[in-house]
C-alpha positions, 0 to 999 in steps of 0.5 A: 522148102517149108517154114519148118525147114527154113526155121531150123536152117536159120537157127542152125546157122545162128548157133553155128556162127555163135560158136564160131564154127565153120560148116566143115568143122560142124560137119566133121564133129557131127559125122555129117557131110559139109554139103548136108550142113549147107543144105540144112541151113538153106532150108532145102533139106530136113534133118533126121532126128538122129542128125538133130541129136548129133548137131545139138551135141556138137553145138552144146544145146538140148534138142528140146530147146532147138525144137522149142525155138523152131516152133516159136519161130514158125508161130511168129512167122504165122502170126506176122503173115496174118 
C-alpha cells in the first residue's frame, strides 16, 4: 500500500459518505464491483484511469480535482513526516 493508494482511498470514502452513498450503490452506478470499491477505500488497490473517471462521474466531481486533492494529501503527509 502506497501513500498514493491511501490518499485516494480516504478521499474516495469521504466523497462517497458526503453523498450518502453506500459502497454497493457507488459500485452499481459506476459499473464496478462492491468489493473493488472496498479495496480502493482501504488503499489495497490502485484504480485504473477508466475507474477514476467512472467514479468521478457518479460522485459529481472533476477527475482533475480528485488528482489535485490526492496530490495535496500526499504532499501534506510527506511534510508532516519530516
